[in-house]
TORKOL-4160 file (C-alpha; in steps of 0.2 Angstrom, whole numbers, padded with zeros to 4 digits, m for minus):
432
<pt num="1" X="0640" Y="0580" Z="0534"/>
<pt num="2" X="0638" Y="0563" Z="0537"/>
<pt num="3" X="0630" Y="0550" Z="0523"/>
<pt num="4" X="0612" Y="0552" Z="0531"/>
<pt num="5" X="0615" Y="0572" Z="0530"/>
<pt num="6" X="0606" Y="0572" Z="0548"/>
<pt num="7" X="0615" Y="0572" Z="0564"/>
<pt num="8" X="0598" Y="0565" Z="0572"/>
<pt num="9" X="0598" Y="0551" Z="0559"/>
<pt num="10" X="0616" Y="0547" Z="0563"/>
<pt num="11" X="0612" Y="0546" Z="0582"/>
<pt num="12" X="0597" Y="0534" Z="0578"/>
<pt num="13" X="0609" Y="0522" Z="0568"/>
<pt num="14" X="0622" Y="0524" Z="0580"/>
<pt num="15" X="0609" Y="0517" Z="0594"/>
<pt num="16" X="0604" Y="0504" Z="0582"/>
<pt num="17" X="0622" Y="0498" Z="0579"/>
<pt num="18" X="0625" Y="0497" Z="0598"/>
<pt num="19" X="0610" Y="0490" Z="0604"/>
<pt num="20" X="0602" Y="0479" Z="0592"/>
<pt num="21" X="0606" Y="0462" Z="0585"/>
<pt num="22" X="0615" Y="0465" Z="0569"/>
<pt num="23" X="0601" Y="0453" Z="0559"/>
<pt num="24" X="0589" Y="0468" Z="0561"/>
<pt num="25" X="0593" Y="0478" Z="0545"/>
<pt num="26" X="0584" Y="0493" Z="0537"/>
<pt num="27" X="0579" Y="0499" Z="0519"/>
<pt num="28" X="0590" Y="0512" Z="0511"/>
<pt num="29" X="0608" Y="0519" Z="0510"/>
<pt num="30" X="0602" Y="0535" Z="0517"/>
<pt num="31" X="0588" Y="0530" Z="0529"/>
<pt num="32" X="0574" Y="0543" Z="0538"/>
<pt num="33" X="0568" Y="0541" Z="0555"/>
<pt num="34" X="0549" Y="0539" Z="0554"/>
<pt num="35" X="0539" Y="0548" Z="0567"/>
<pt num="36" X="0522" Y="0549" Z="0562"/>
<pt num="37" X="0507" Y="0541" Z="0551"/>
<pt num="38" X="0491" Y="0548" Z="0544"/>
<pt num="39" X="0480" Y="0538" Z="0532"/>
<pt num="40" X="0491" Y="0533" Z="0518"/>
<pt num="41" X="0506" Y="0544" Z="0523"/>
<pt num="42" X="0521" Y="0544" Z="0533"/>
<pt num="43" X="0532" Y="0557" Z="0540"/>
<pt num="44" X="0549" Y="0557" Z="0546"/>
<pt num="45" X="0558" Y="0566" Z="0560"/>
<pt num="46" X="0560" Y="0582" Z="0549"/>
<pt num="47" X="0542" Y="0583" Z="0545"/>
<pt num="48" X="0544" Y="0577" Z="0526"/>
<pt num="49" X="0529" Y="0565" Z="0521"/>
<pt num="50" X="0529" Y="0551" Z="0511"/>
<pt num="51" X="0515" Y="0541" Z="0503"/>
<pt num="52" X="0516" Y="0524" Z="0509"/>
<pt num="53" X="0515" Y="0511" Z="0496"/>
<pt num="54" X="0520" Y="0497" Z="0506"/>
<pt num="55" X="0509" Y="0498" Z="0522"/>
<pt num="56" X="0520" Y="0490" Z="0533"/>
<pt num="57" X="0520" Y="0475" Z="0522"/>
<pt num="58" X="0502" Y="0474" Z="0522"/>
<pt num="59" X="0498" Y="0478" Z="0539"/>
<pt num="60" X="0488" Y="0496" Z="0538"/>
<pt num="61" X="0475" Y="0491" Z="0526"/>
<pt num="62" X="0464" Y="0503" Z="0534"/>
<pt num="63" X="0477" Y="0517" Z="0535"/>
<pt num="64" X="0489" Y="0524" Z="0548"/>
<pt num="65" X="0482" Y="0529" Z="0564"/>
<pt num="66" X="0464" Y="0528" Z="0558"/>
<pt num="67" X="0453" Y="0540" Z="0568"/>
<pt num="68" X="0438" Y="0527" Z="0569"/>
<pt num="69" X="0449" Y="0511" Z="0574"/>
<pt num="70" X="0460" Y="0522" Z="0586"/>
<pt num="71" X="0444" Y="0527" Z="0595"/>
<pt num="72" X="0440" Y="0509" Z="0599"/>
<pt num="73" X="0459" Y="0507" Z="0605"/>
<pt num="74" X="0460" Y="0522" Z="0616"/>
<pt num="75" X="0442" Y="0518" Z="0624"/>
<pt num="76" X="0448" Y="0501" Z="0629"/>
<pt num="77" X="0465" Y="0506" Z="0636"/>
<pt num="78" X="0457" Y="0517" Z="0649"/>
<pt num="79" X="0445" Y="0502" Z="0654"/>
<pt num="80" X="0456" Y="0487" Z="0653"/>
<pt num="81" X="0472" Y="0484" Z="0645"/>
<pt num="82" X="0478" Y="0468" Z="0649"/>
<pt num="83" X="0473" Y="0451" Z="0655"/>
<pt num="84" X="0478" Y="0434" Z="0647"/>
<pt num="85" X="0468" Y="0420" Z="0638"/>
<pt num="86" X="0465" Y="0411" Z="0654"/>
<pt num="87" X="0452" Y="0424" Z="0659"/>
<pt num="88" X="0435" Y="0426" Z="0651"/>
<pt num="89" X="0435" Y="0446" Z="0643"/>
<pt num="90" X="0422" Y="0451" Z="0630"/>
<pt num="91" X="0434" Y="0458" Z="0617"/>
<pt num="92" X="0443" Y="0442" Z="0614"/>
<pt num="93" X="0427" Y="0434" Z="0612"/>
<pt num="94" X="0416" Y="0447" Z="0601"/>
<pt num="95" X="0432" Y="0447" Z="0589"/>
<pt num="96" X="0431" Y="0427" Z="0588"/>
<pt num="97" X="0412" Y="0431" Z="0584"/>
<pt num="98" X="0416" Y="0444" Z="0573"/>
<pt num="99" X="0429" Y="0433" Z="0563"/>
<pt num="100" X="0418" Y="0419" Z="0561"/>
<pt num="101" X="0405" Y="0431" Z="0552"/>
<pt num="102" X="0419" Y="0438" Z="0542"/>
<pt num="103" X="0428" Y="0423" Z="0536"/>
<pt num="104" X="0418" Y="0413" Z="0524"/>
<pt num="105" X="0416" Y="0395" Z="0525"/>
<pt num="106" X="0415" Y="0382" Z="0539"/>
<pt num="107" X="0431" Y="0389" Z="0549"/>
<pt num="108" X="0424" Y="0396" Z="0564"/>
<pt num="109" X="0436" Y="0392" Z="0579"/>
<pt num="110" X="0450" Y="0405" Z="0584"/>
<pt num="111" X="0466" Y="0404" Z="0595"/>
<pt num="112" X="0473" Y="0423" Z="0596"/>
<pt num="113" X="0492" Y="0425" Z="0598"/>
<pt num="114" X="0503" Y="0440" Z="0594"/>
<pt num="115" X="0512" Y="0437" Z="0578"/>
<pt num="116" X="0511" Y="0427" Z="0560"/>
<pt num="117" X="0525" Y="0416" Z="0565"/>
<pt num="118" X="0516" Y="0411" Z="0581"/>
<pt num="119" X="0501" Y="0408" Z="0573"/>
<pt num="120" X="0509" Y="0398" Z="0560"/>
<pt num="121" X="0517" Y="0388" Z="0573"/>
<pt num="122" X="0501" Y="0384" Z="0582"/>
<pt num="123" X="0493" Y="0380" Z="0565"/>
<pt num="124" X="0507" Y="0367" Z="0562"/>
<pt num="125" X="0504" Y="0360" Z="0581"/>
<pt num="126" X="0486" Y="0359" Z="0577"/>
<pt num="127" X="0488" Y="0349" Z="0561"/>
<pt num="128" X="0499" Y="0336" Z="0569"/>
<pt num="129" X="0487" Y="0333" Z="0584"/>
<pt num="130" X="0473" Y="0332" Z="0572"/>
<pt num="131" X="0481" Y="0321" Z="0560"/>
<pt num="132" X="0493" Y="0311" Z="0571"/>
<pt num="133" X="0507" Y="0314" Z="0558"/>
<pt num="134" X="0524" Y="0323" Z="0560"/>
<pt num="135" X="0528" Y="0330" Z="0544"/>
<pt num="136" X="0525" Y="0345" Z="0532"/>
<pt num="137" X="0526" Y="0351" Z="0514"/>
<pt num="138" X="0531" Y="0369" Z="0509"/>
<pt num="139" X="0533" Y="0379" Z="0495"/>
<pt num="140" X="0551" Y="0383" Z="0486"/>
<pt num="141" X="0547" Y="0403" Z="0487"/>
<pt num="142" X="0538" Y="0403" Z="0504"/>
<pt num="143" X="0541" Y="0414" Z="0520"/>
<pt num="144" X="0532" Y="0409" Z="0535"/>
<pt num="145" X="0540" Y="0416" Z="0550"/>
<pt num="146" X="0554" Y="0417" Z="0561"/>
<pt num="147" X="0552" Y="0404" Z="0573"/>
<pt num="148" X="0562" Y="0388" Z="0572"/>
<pt num="149" X="0549" Y="0377" Z="0562"/>
<pt num="150" X="0542" Y="0393" Z="0554"/>
<pt num="151" X="0559" Y="0397" Z="0546"/>
<pt num="152" X="0562" Y="0379" Z="0542"/>
<pt num="153" X="0547" Y="0379" Z="0531"/>
<pt num="154" X="0553" Y="0395" Z="0523"/>
<pt num="155" X="0558" Y="0391" Z="0506"/>
<pt num="156" X="0568" Y="0407" Z="0502"/>
<pt num="157" X="0586" Y="0404" Z="0504"/>
<pt num="158" X="0587" Y="0425" Z="0510"/>
<pt num="159" X="0576" Y="0420" Z="0525"/>
<pt num="160" X="0583" Y="0403" Z="0530"/>
<pt num="161" X="0597" Y="0407" Z="0542"/>
<pt num="162" X="0594" Y="0393" Z="0555"/>
<pt num="163" X="0611" Y="0381" Z="0550"/>
<pt num="164" X="0600" Y="0367" Z="0559"/>
<pt num="165" X="0583" Y="0367" Z="0550"/>
<pt num="166" X="0571" Y="0354" Z="0555"/>
<pt num="167" X="0571" Y="0338" Z="0546"/>
<pt num="168" X="0552" Y="0337" Z="0545"/>
<pt num="169" X="0550" Y="0348" Z="0530"/>
<pt num="170" X="0548" Y="0344" Z="0513"/>
<pt num="171" X="0550" Y="0357" Z="0499"/>
<pt num="172" X="0540" Y="0356" Z="0481"/>
<pt num="173" X="0542" Y="0369" Z="0468"/>
<pt num="174" X="0531" Y="0385" Z="0469"/>
<pt num="175" X="0520" Y="0386" Z="0454"/>
<pt num="176" X="0529" Y="0401" Z="0444"/>
<pt num="177" X="0524" Y="0398" Z="0427"/>
<pt num="178" X="0536" Y="0409" Z="0420"/>
<pt num="179" X="0551" Y="0401" Z="0427"/>
<pt num="180" X="0543" Y="0383" Z="0426"/>
<pt num="181" X="0557" Y="0370" Z="0431"/>
<pt num="182" X="0549" Y="0356" Z="0420"/>
<pt num="183" X="0548" Y="0368" Z="0405"/>
<pt num="184" X="0530" Y="0366" Z="0403"/>
<pt num="185" X="0518" Y="0379" Z="0396"/>
<pt num="186" X="0502" Y="0384" Z="0406"/>
<pt num="187" X="0487" Y="0379" Z="0402"/>
<pt num="188" X="0494" Y="0364" Z="0390"/>
<pt num="189" X="0505" Y="0357" Z="0405"/>
<pt num="190" X="0487" Y="0352" Z="0414"/>
<pt num="191" X="0496" Y="0358" Z="0430"/>
<pt num="192" X="0510" Y="0345" Z="0428"/>
<pt num="193" X="0520" Y="0353" Z="0444"/>
<pt num="194" X="0507" Y="0347" Z="0454"/>
<pt num="195" X="0515" Y="0329" Z="0452"/>
<pt num="196" X="0529" Y="0335" Z="0462"/>
<pt num="197" X="0517" Y="0336" Z="0476"/>
<pt num="198" X="0510" Y="0318" Z="0472"/>
<pt num="199" X="0528" Y="0310" Z="0474"/>
<pt num="200" X="0533" Y="0318" Z="0490"/>
<pt num="201" X="0517" Y="0312" Z="0497"/>
<pt num="202" X="0518" Y="0295" Z="0489"/>
<pt num="203" X="0537" Y="0294" Z="0496"/>
<pt num="204" X="0531" Y="0299" Z="0513"/>
<pt num="205" X="0516" Y="0290" Z="0516"/>
<pt num="206" X="0506" Y="0294" Z="0532"/>
<pt num="207" X="0519" Y="0305" Z="0537"/>
<pt num="208" X="0514" Y="0321" Z="0531"/>
<pt num="209" X="0502" Y="0331" Z="0542"/>
<pt num="210" X="0498" Y="0347" Z="0532"/>
<pt num="211" X="0505" Y="0358" Z="0517"/>
<pt num="212" X="0506" Y="0376" Z="0522"/>
<pt num="213" X="0504" Y="0390" Z="0507"/>
<pt num="214" X="0503" Y="0407" Z="0503"/>
<pt num="215" X="0487" Y="0411" Z="0492"/>
<pt num="216" X="0499" Y="0424" Z="0483"/>
<pt num="217" X="0518" Y="0423" Z="0487"/>
<pt num="218" X="0522" Y="0439" Z="0496"/>
<pt num="219" X="0541" Y="0439" Z="0499"/>
<pt num="220" X="0543" Y="0426" Z="0485"/>
<pt num="221" X="0540" Y="0440" Z="0472"/>
<pt num="222" X="0520" Y="0443" Z="0471"/>
<pt num="223" X="0517" Y="0427" Z="0462"/>
<pt num="224" X="0500" Y="0421" Z="0458"/>
<pt num="225" X="0497" Y="0402" Z="0454"/>
<pt num="226" X="0489" Y="0398" Z="0439"/>
<pt num="227" X="0470" Y="0395" Z="0438"/>
<pt num="228" X="0465" Y="0378" Z="0445"/>
<pt num="229" X="0482" Y="0375" Z="0455"/>
<pt num="230" X="0475" Y="0377" Z="0472"/>
<pt num="231" X="0460" Y="0367" Z="0468"/>
<pt num="232" X="0470" Y="0352" Z="0460"/>
<pt num="233" X="0481" Y="0354" Z="0476"/>
<pt num="234" X="0468" Y="0353" Z="0489"/>
<pt num="235" X="0460" Y="0337" Z="0479"/>
<pt num="236" X="0477" Y="0328" Z="0481"/>
<pt num="237" X="0480" Y="0332" Z="0499"/>
<pt num="238" X="0461" Y="0327" Z="0502"/>
<pt num="239" X="0465" Y="0309" Z="0494"/>
<pt num="240" X="0479" Y="0305" Z="0506"/>
<pt num="241" X="0471" Y="0314" Z="0522"/>
<pt num="242" X="0483" Y="0329" Z="0522"/>
<pt num="243" X="0478" Y="0345" Z="0529"/>
<pt num="244" X="0479" Y="0363" Z="0519"/>
<pt num="245" X="0486" Y="0378" Z="0530"/>
<pt num="246" X="0483" Y="0394" Z="0522"/>
<pt num="247" X="0494" Y="0408" Z="0527"/>
<pt num="248" X="0486" Y="0423" Z="0525"/>
<pt num="249" X="0497" Y="0436" Z="0532"/>
<pt num="250" X="0499" Y="0446" Z="0517"/>
<pt num="251" X="0483" Y="0443" Z="0506"/>
<pt num="252" X="0470" Y="0444" Z="0520"/>
<pt num="253" X="0457" Y="0456" Z="0525"/>
<pt num="254" X="0454" Y="0463" Z="0508"/>
<pt num="255" X="0471" Y="0466" Z="0500"/>
<pt num="256" X="0468" Y="0456" Z="0484"/>
<pt num="257" X="0450" Y="0461" Z="0481"/>
<pt num="258" X="0443" Y="0447" Z="0491"/>
<pt num="259" X="0442" Y="0446" Z="0510"/>
<pt num="260" X="0455" Y="0431" Z="0508"/>
<pt num="261" X="0465" Y="0426" Z="0495"/>
<pt num="262" X="0458" Y="0408" Z="0495"/>
<pt num="263" X="0443" Y="0414" Z="0490"/>
<pt num="264" X="0449" Y="0417" Z="0472"/>
<pt num="265" X="0450" Y="0399" Z="0468"/>
<pt num="266" X="0434" Y="0393" Z="0477"/>
<pt num="267" X="0442" Y="0382" Z="0491"/>
<pt num="268" X="0442" Y="0382" Z="0508"/>
<pt num="269" X="0458" Y="0377" Z="0519"/>
<pt num="270" X="0458" Y="0367" Z="0534"/>
<pt num="271" X="0468" Y="0379" Z="0545"/>
<pt num="272" X="0469" Y="0398" Z="0541"/>
<pt num="273" X="0482" Y="0409" Z="0549"/>
<pt num="274" X="0479" Y="0428" Z="0551"/>
<pt num="275" X="0491" Y="0441" Z="0557"/>
<pt num="276" X="0497" Y="0459" Z="0550"/>
<pt num="277" X="0480" Y="0468" Z="0544"/>
<pt num="278" X="0469" Y="0460" Z="0557"/>
<pt num="279" X="0475" Y="0473" Z="0571"/>
<pt num="280" X="0479" Y="0488" Z="0557"/>
<pt num="281" X="0496" Y="0488" Z="0566"/>
<pt num="282" X="0492" Y="0482" Z="0583"/>
<pt num="283" X="0502" Y="0466" Z="0588"/>
<pt num="284" X="0488" Y="0452" Z="0585"/>
<pt num="285" X="0486" Y="0436" Z="0577"/>
<pt num="286" X="0476" Y="0420" Z="0575"/>
<pt num="287" X="0474" Y="0403" Z="0568"/>
<pt num="288" X="0457" Y="0397" Z="0564"/>
<pt num="289" X="0449" Y="0380" Z="0560"/>
<pt num="290" X="0434" Y="0370" Z="0560"/>
<pt num="291" X="0424" Y="0362" Z="0575"/>
<pt num="292" X="0430" Y="0346" Z="0569"/>
<pt num="293" X="0450" Y="0349" Z="0569"/>
<pt num="294" X="0449" Y="0361" Z="0583"/>
<pt num="295" X="0443" Y="0346" Z="0594"/>
<pt num="296" X="0458" Y="0338" Z="0592"/>
<pt num="297" X="0466" Y="0352" Z="0602"/>
<pt num="298" X="0461" Y="0350" Z="0621"/>
<pt num="299" X="0476" Y="0349" Z="0632"/>
<pt num="300" X="0478" Y="0367" Z="0640"/>
<pt num="301" X="0484" Y="0380" Z="0628"/>
<pt num="302" X="0486" Y="0399" Z="0633"/>
<pt num="303" X="0494" Y="0414" Z="0627"/>
<pt num="304" X="0500" Y="0428" Z="0638"/>
<pt num="305" X="0496" Y="0441" Z="0626"/>
<pt num="306" X="0484" Y="0434" Z="0614"/>
<pt num="307" X="0467" Y="0441" Z="0614"/>
<pt num="308" X="0475" Y="0456" Z="0624"/>
<pt num="309" X="0459" Y="0466" Z="0627"/>
<pt num="310" X="0465" Y="0482" Z="0618"/>
<pt num="311" X="0472" Y="0473" Z="0602"/>
<pt num="312" X="0455" Y="0463" Z="0602"/>
<pt num="313" X="0445" Y="0479" Z="0601"/>
<pt num="314" X="0456" Y="0487" Z="0589"/>
<pt num="315" X="0454" Y="0471" Z="0578"/>
<pt num="316" X="0436" Y="0470" Z="0580"/>
<pt num="317" X="0436" Y="0490" Z="0575"/>
<pt num="318" X="0446" Y="0486" Z="0560"/>
<pt num="319" X="0434" Y="0472" Z="0554"/>
<pt num="320" X="0420" Y="0483" Z="0556"/>
<pt num="321" X="0428" Y="0497" Z="0546"/>
<pt num="322" X="0434" Y="0485" Z="0531"/>
<pt num="323" X="0415" Y="0481" Z="0531"/>
<pt num="324" X="0407" Y="0498" Z="0533"/>
<pt num="325" X="0419" Y="0506" Z="0519"/>
<pt num="326" X="0419" Y="0491" Z="0507"/>
<pt num="327" X="0438" Y="0490" Z="0507"/>
<pt num="328" X="0436" Y="0474" Z="0497"/>
<pt num="329" X="0428" Y="0482" Z="0483"/>
<pt num="330" X="0440" Y="0497" Z="0485"/>
<pt num="331" X="0456" Y="0488" Z="0484"/>
<pt num="332" X="0449" Y="0478" Z="0467"/>
<pt num="333" X="0444" Y="0494" Z="0459"/>
<pt num="334" X="0460" Y="0504" Z="0463"/>
<pt num="335" X="0470" Y="0488" Z="0459"/>
<pt num="336" X="0465" Y="0487" Z="0443"/>
<pt num="337" X="0468" Y="0505" Z="0439"/>
<pt num="338" X="0485" Y="0505" Z="0446"/>
<pt num="339" X="0488" Y="0488" Z="0435"/>
<pt num="340" X="0483" Y="0498" Z="0419"/>
<pt num="341" X="0495" Y="0512" Z="0424"/>
<pt num="342" X="0510" Y="0500" Z="0427"/>
<pt num="343" X="0506" Y="0490" Z="0412"/>
<pt num="344" X="0507" Y="0507" Z="0402"/>
<pt num="345" X="0524" Y="0510" Z="0411"/>
<pt num="346" X="0530" Y="0492" Z="0407"/>
<pt num="347" X="0527" Y="0496" Z="0387"/>
<pt num="348" X="0539" Y="0510" Z="0388"/>
<pt num="349" X="0552" Y="0502" Z="0400"/>
<pt num="350" X="0560" Y="0485" Z="0395"/>
<pt num="351" X="0567" Y="0483" Z="0410"/>
<pt num="352" X="0551" Y="0478" Z="0417"/>
<pt num="353" X="0550" Y="0460" Z="0415"/>
<pt num="354" X="0533" Y="0456" Z="0421"/>
<pt num="355" X="0519" Y="0462" Z="0431"/>
<pt num="356" X="0508" Y="0452" Z="0445"/>
<pt num="357" X="0498" Y="0452" Z="0459"/>
<pt num="358" X="0481" Y="0454" Z="0464"/>
<pt num="359" X="0471" Y="0469" Z="0469"/>
<pt num="360" X="0482" Y="0481" Z="0478"/>
<pt num="361" X="0496" Y="0467" Z="0481"/>
<pt num="362" X="0506" Y="0471" Z="0464"/>
<pt num="363" X="0524" Y="0466" Z="0460"/>
<pt num="364" X="0535" Y="0474" Z="0444"/>
<pt num="365" X="0549" Y="0463" Z="0441"/>
<pt num="366" X="0565" Y="0470" Z="0436"/>
<pt num="367" X="0578" Y="0462" Z="0424"/>
<pt num="368" X="0592" Y="0468" Z="0413"/>
<pt num="369" X="0594" Y="0465" Z="0396"/>
<pt num="370" X="0600" Y="0448" Z="0397"/>
<pt num="371" X="0585" Y="0444" Z="0409"/>
<pt num="372" X="0596" Y="0444" Z="0426"/>
<pt num="373" X="0589" Y="0450" Z="0441"/>
<pt num="374" X="0591" Y="0467" Z="0442"/>
<pt num="375" X="0592" Y="0469" Z="0460"/>
<pt num="376" X="0605" Y="0485" Z="0460"/>
<pt num="377" X="0592" Y="0494" Z="0449"/>
<pt num="378" X="0578" Y="0492" Z="0461"/>
<pt num="379" X="0588" Y="0498" Z="0476"/>
<pt num="380" X="0593" Y="0513" Z="0465"/>
<pt num="381" X="0574" Y="0515" Z="0462"/>
<pt num="382" X="0568" Y="0513" Z="0479"/>
<pt num="383" X="0581" Y="0526" Z="0485"/>
<pt num="384" X="0576" Y="0538" Z="0472"/>
<pt num="385" X="0557" Y="0535" Z="0477"/>
<pt num="386" X="0561" Y="0538" Z="0495"/>
<pt num="387" X="0569" Y="0553" Z="0491"/>
<pt num="388" X="0555" Y="0560" Z="0481"/>
<pt num="389" X="0541" Y="0554" Z="0495"/>
<pt num="390" X="0536" Y="0537" Z="0491"/>
<pt num="391" X="0539" Y="0521" Z="0501"/>
<pt num="392" X="0539" Y="0505" Z="0490"/>
<pt num="393" X="0546" Y="0487" Z="0495"/>
<pt num="394" X="0556" Y="0474" Z="0487"/>
<pt num="395" X="0553" Y="0456" Z="0486"/>
<pt num="396" X="0558" Y="0440" Z="0476"/>
<pt num="397" X="0572" Y="0428" Z="0476"/>
<pt num="398" X="0583" Y="0438" Z="0468"/>
<pt num="399" X="0576" Y="0455" Z="0477"/>
<pt num="400" X="0573" Y="0462" Z="0461"/>
<pt num="401" X="0552" Y="0463" Z="0462"/>
<pt num="402" X="0547" Y="0481" Z="0466"/>
<pt num="403" X="0532" Y="0479" Z="0477"/>
<pt num="404" X="0517" Y="0489" Z="0479"/>
<pt num="405" X="0505" Y="0487" Z="0494"/>
<pt num="406" X="0498" Y="0503" Z="0499"/>
<pt num="407" X="0483" Y="0505" Z="0511"/>
<pt num="408" X="0468" Y="0500" Z="0504"/>
<pt num="409" X="0459" Y="0517" Z="0509"/>
<pt num="410" X="0470" Y="0525" Z="0496"/>
<pt num="411" X="0461" Y="0539" Z="0486"/>
<pt num="412" X="0461" Y="0541" Z="0468"/>
<pt num="413" X="0472" Y="0557" Z="0470"/>
<pt num="414" X="0484" Y="0547" Z="0480"/>
<pt num="415" X="0484" Y="0532" Z="0467"/>
<pt num="416" X="0487" Y="0546" Z="0455"/>
<pt num="417" X="0502" Y="0554" Z="0463"/>
<pt num="418" X="0509" Y="0536" Z="0467"/>
<pt num="419" X="0509" Y="0532" Z="0449"/>
<pt num="420" X="0516" Y="0549" Z="0443"/>
<pt num="421" X="0530" Y="0547" Z="0455"/>
<pt num="422" X="0533" Y="0530" Z="0447"/>
<pt num="423" X="0533" Y="0536" Z="0430"/>
<pt num="424" X="0545" Y="0549" Z="0434"/>
<pt num="425" X="0558" Y="0538" Z="0443"/>
<pt num="426" X="0559" Y="0526" Z="0428"/>
<pt num="427" X="0562" Y="0542" Z="0418"/>
<pt num="428" X="0575" Y="0549" Z="0429"/>
<pt num="429" X="0585" Y="0535" Z="0439"/>
<pt num="430" X="0601" Y="0530" Z="0431"/>
<pt num="431" X="0600" Y="0513" Z="0423"/>
<pt num="432" X="0583" Y="0514" Z="0416"/>
């Protein structure tokens, strides 16, 4: 029998090898073929079910194939399934109205598109138009997209594949207190790391249009900046007329226990980018800003699939579901419970070097006895979890952070099931 132990999986792997560009990689040495989803669960070609503890990287916050949301999708499919932004359609406009009500603060104006990369690209263009400046600041552990400019703004080497990155990007170190490049300790450091940002702004006077940042580094290893860091950063940026773009691809829509990650610091970005959970799996994204900044973008702009009626109705249904079912509070409560269980697990397993995150966005960093990134151990752990019916993620510069981002609709029984499987994995996987 083949390594996958399934002729059907071998057939799918052969098609992938023959027809997809090689950069499209997949998890697992022995992969399955997913065919169905329901709530917090996924099912493969053989009918085996898996608790989805990754949510398509924070996409299906409301669960797979949510009946309340799908009903809106189906109804719109039978009514009108495509127009572009050059025509008026109620679904797009109602979604813009809904986002204005859902997003706190002065952020009001939306531009709809289809992916996070496109949303970030549009936000960067808007920042240039609003400031008349050309350059950007990004963080060393960031991931902002796959387009030329957004990939250039990505700090993680693993995702920076373009041999000719744009020259308009300036990087500063991510605020990772555990690995402080300045050898400082919080809070005695008085956020010393923000001086690097001040230096970059001073050296590029009147050239920096915006800084882009994730409230919590997702692929950077689920890193939460220290308290006060974003407030200090916002003060520094405002002093020099630089805009702040918040990339809420993974943190948005209740994932961290707040509607949006930026709320934890009590700040308001100048531009906000949204995707992933906005459509609960449908391809829709947006960037939002204030009346004042939006006024800089007046030349004609359109998106062929932006604000698609089906995607817009689905996204509006997702917003309504999040509010009606209090997913913000559920993420907070479930996240606290999951963290407690993982902290107990860490107390029994020295290989867990740290636990971090917010709400239902948690990362367990794995390191060997010398403190080196234990990426191979994590790969073995993920393989065991998959074989035993749990799908989780891996992030971090060393690809050694076990990442847990289950759907926010996770029940108490499902959360207990996830914890038991994780505890069992650390007992049974070789090397732990």
